[in-house]
C-alpha positions in Angstrom: 9.4 -44.7 28.2 9.0 -44.1 24.5 11.7 -42.3 22.6 11.2 -38.7 21.5 9.3 -38.4 18.3 11.9 -36.8 16.1 10.7 -35.7 12.6 11.5 -37.9 9.7 12.6 -40.9 11.7 11.4 -44.5 11.9 11.3 -46.6 15.1 10.0 -50.0 16.0 7.6 -50.8 18.9 8.1 -54.4 20.0 5.7 -56.1 22.4 6.0 -59.4 24.4 3.2 -60.3 26.7 3.6 -62.0 30.1 0.8 -63.9 31.9 -0.1 -63.8 35.6 2.4 -66.7 36.2 5.2 -64.5 34.7 5.5 -66.8 31.6 6.4 -64.8 28.5 4.3 -65.1 25.4 7.5 -65.9 23.5 10.9 -66.6 24.9 13.4 -63.7 25.2 15.0 -62.0 23.2 12.1 -62.5 20.7 9.0 -60.4 20.6 5.5 -61.5 19.7 4.6 -58.3 17.9 6.6 -55.5 16.3 5.2 -52.4 14.5 7.3 -49.8 12.7 6.3 -46.2 13.1 7.4 -43.3 10.9 7.3 -39.8 12.3 6.2 -37.1 9.9 6.0 -33.6 11.3 6.7 -31.9 8.0 3.8 -30.0 6.4 2.8 -30.3 2.8 3.4 -27.4 0.3 1.0 -26.1 -2.3 0.6 -23.1 -4.5 -1.8 -21.5 -7.0 -0.6 -22.0 -10.6 -3.8 -20.7 -12.3 -4.9 -18.0 -12.4 -1.6 -16.3 -12.3 -1.0 -13.5 -9.9 -1.8 -9.9 -11.0 -3.8 -11.3 -14.0 -7.2 -10.6 -15.4 -9.7 -13.5 -15.9 -12.7 -13.2 -18.1 -14.5 -16.5 -17.5 -15.1 -18.3 -14.2 -11.7 -20.0 -13.6 -10.9 -23.5 -12.6 -8.3 -22.8 -9.9 -5.3 -25.1 -10.3 -2.0 -25.8 -8.5 0.5 -28.4 -7.4 0.6 -29.9 -3.9 3.1 -32.3 -2.4 4.1 -33.8 1.0 7.9 -33.7 1.0 9.8 -37.0 1.6 12.3 -36.2 4.3 14.6 -39.0 5.5 12.4 -41.6 3.6 9.3 -40.5 5.5 6.2 -38.9 4.1 2.5 -39.5 5.0 1.2 -38.3 1.7 -1.7 -35.9 1.1 -5.1 -36.8 2.6 -7.4 -38.3 0.0 -9.7 -37.0 -1.4 -9.9 -33.7 0.6 -6.3 -32.9 1.5 -6.3 -29.5 -0.2 -8.4 -26.4 0.6 -8.6 -22.9 -0.8 -9.4 -19.6 0.9 -11.0 -17.2 -1.6 -11.4 -13.6 -0.5 -13.2 -10.7 -2.1 -13.8 -7.3 -0.5 -13.2 -8.6 3.1 -15.5 -11.6 2.6 -14.6 -15.3 2.2 -16.2 -17.8 -0.1 -17.7 -20.9 1.6 -18.3 -23.5 -1.1 -20.1 -25.8 1.3 -22.6 -23.1 2.2 -22.6 -21.7 -1.4 -22.1 -18.1 -0.1 -19.9 -15.5 1.4 -18.8 -15.4 5.1 -17.4 -12.6 7.2 -14.5 -14.7 8.6 -11.8 -16.8 6.8 -13.1 -20.1 5.4 -11.1 -22.8 3.7 -13.2 -24.8 1.1 -12.0 -28.3 0.3 -11.1 -28.9 -3.3 -10.4 -31.9 -5.5 -7.0 -33.5 -5.0 -5.6 -35.4 -8.1 -3.3 -38.1 -6.8 -1.8 -39.0 -10.2 -0.5 -35.5 -10.8 0.0 -34.3 -7.2 -2.2 -31.3 -8.0 -5.6 -29.8 -7.1 -8.4 -28.2 -9.0 -11.5 -26.2 -8.0 -14.5 -24.9 -10.0 -17.3 -23.5 -8.0 -20.7 -25.1 -8.2 -22.3 -21.7 -8.0 -20.1 -19.5 -10.2 -22.6 -16.7 -10.5 -22.6 -16.1 -6.8 -18.8 -16.4 -6.5 -17.5 -14.3 -9.4 -18.3 -10.6 -9.7 -17.2 -8.5 -12.7 -14.5 -6.0 -11.8 -13.8 -7.6 -8.4 -10.3 -8.4 -7.1 -9.8 -11.9 -5.7 -7.1 -13.2 -3.3 -6.7 -17.0 -3.4 -4.5 -19.0 -1.0 -4.1 -22.8 -0.8 -3.2 -25.2 2.0 -2.4 -28.9 2.0 -3.0 -31.4 4.8 -1.1 -34.7 5.0 -2.3 -38.1 6.3 0.0 -38.2 9.3 -1.9 -39.6 12.3 -1.8 -38.7 16.0 -3.6 -35.4 16.1 -7.0 -33.9 15.1 -5.7 -33.7 11.6 -2.5 -34.3 9.7 0.2 -31.7 9.3 -1.4 -28.6 7.9 0.4 -26.2 5.7 0.5 -22.5 6.7 -0.8 -20.9 3.5 1.7 -18.9 1.5 1.0 -15.4 0.2 -2.3 -15.3 -1.7 -2.5 -14.9 -5.5 -4.4 -11.8 -6.5 -6.3 -11.4 -9.8 -9.3 -9.5 -11.2 -12.4 -11.1 -12.7 -13.2 -9.0 -15.7 -16.0 -9.7 -18.1 -16.7 -6.1 -19.3 -16.3 -5.3 -22.9 -13.8 -2.5 -23.3 -15.1 0.8 -24.6 -13.4 3.7 -26.3 -14.5 7.3 -26.6 -13.3 9.7 -29.2 -12.8 13.1 -27.5 -11.6 15.0 -30.5 -10.7 14.6 -34.2 -7.6 16.2 -35.6 -7.5 16.7 -39.3 -4.3 16.8 -41.0 
């Protein structure tokens, strides 16, 4: 029986084969093969650094932020490369799907560029005219995925609260309603 896979631990699986005549591959107590396994059940963390929350953006932004896979007990699988970070961009109840180059009615996470050297990500839409609408409010959330094996995907971050900002390209106007002489 294998030991319980406790997060942030390392264990060694040792193997010694025995043939039909019950002769071991190597004499005991040695093992022919040994593999170290590290157990990583800790999800990565990420956040949106730009645009800032509650801000106004006047040009199509390159969305930026940090991402890391915490090292706990000397164990960390690292972020999946190159697509270990994804963004959920929401506007008026619709979700941007970068792959489809359009809006969808249900939540979609679009993969973005992960920069290994700086443990960060960046995203600029290939179709900015379809994504950014003047005067619209956007909610953006990020999530990281690490390279831990053993499931359909690595450990996936539950996105934190989304950052909200308004895309605003309108030129301000002023109206004089009265003139006071004095």
